[in-house]
N, C-alpha and C positions, 0 to 999 in steps of 0.2 A: 445483489440475487441473483444467482445462475442460471441459465435458460438452457438449455439442450436440444438440440435438431438434428435432422429429424432423432424423434427417439415413441417409440421404438425405430431401433436400426437393424443398418444386418451387416452393417461396414467400416460407415464414417459418420459421426457425429460434429454437431458445428457448436463451439461456445460460446455463447454472450455472457459479460459481463457485466453485472450497474450493480453500480455501488450506489446504494439510493439515499445514503446520508452524510453522503462526501462527492464534494464540488470536483468536478472534470477535471482541474488544474493537479487534484491533488491524484487521480487515479492514472492520471497521463502516461504517467512512463515508469509504470509498477513491474517488477519480478513479481510471479506470482510462482508457487509450488501446485503443483498437480497431481491428486493424490487417487487412484481406482482400486475399493477395497469390493470382495465379492460379497455373497450372503455370509457369510461367515467371517467378516471383520478380515481378512488374508488381503494383504494386498496385490490385486489379481495384475498388476501392469510395474513396470518403473518406473520411478517419479518423476515426470519433466520438470522441468523447468519455462514459465511462459511468461516473458517479455511483453506486455501490457500496452496495446497502446485507447485511447479513447473510440469507441467505436468499432472496437474489430473486432474480427471471428478468427475463434481458436480451433482449425479441425483435430478431433483425435478419431485415433485408427484404431478402431474395436476387435478387425479384424481377425484379429490373432483368442479373441475371448468365442470361448464357449457362451453358448446360449445360458441368461439367465439373468438375472438385477443384479447390479450394481450400484455401488455408493460412490459420485464422484464426487470431491471435494478440494477446495482451492483455498491457499494459505498464505495471503501476504499481511508481514507484521503481526499484527493480533487479532489479524479478524480472520474468521473461519469462514465459507463459504460452501455447500454442500444442497447437491441435489440426487434426484435416483436417476441412474442409465436402464433401458430395458434391450438385449442387445437377442436379439430373433435368430 
């Protein structure tokens, strides 16, 4: 599960990743691909790679995005997690 806060945000949000069905040892040093899509499904930001360590928060700078609602998607191995983000 992905949690973003603050949400809505003006400039920066933080990503907390919780893979509920996976033991901590398997999540511990994973590389995720981050995608941000606009309401029309177009990529709103360049794809980013995140090296995640269990318990880490990842900063997401959305300063350059126009106001609106976005879908944030994280991919790792065969698993995809997504949530929405509102930029004010």
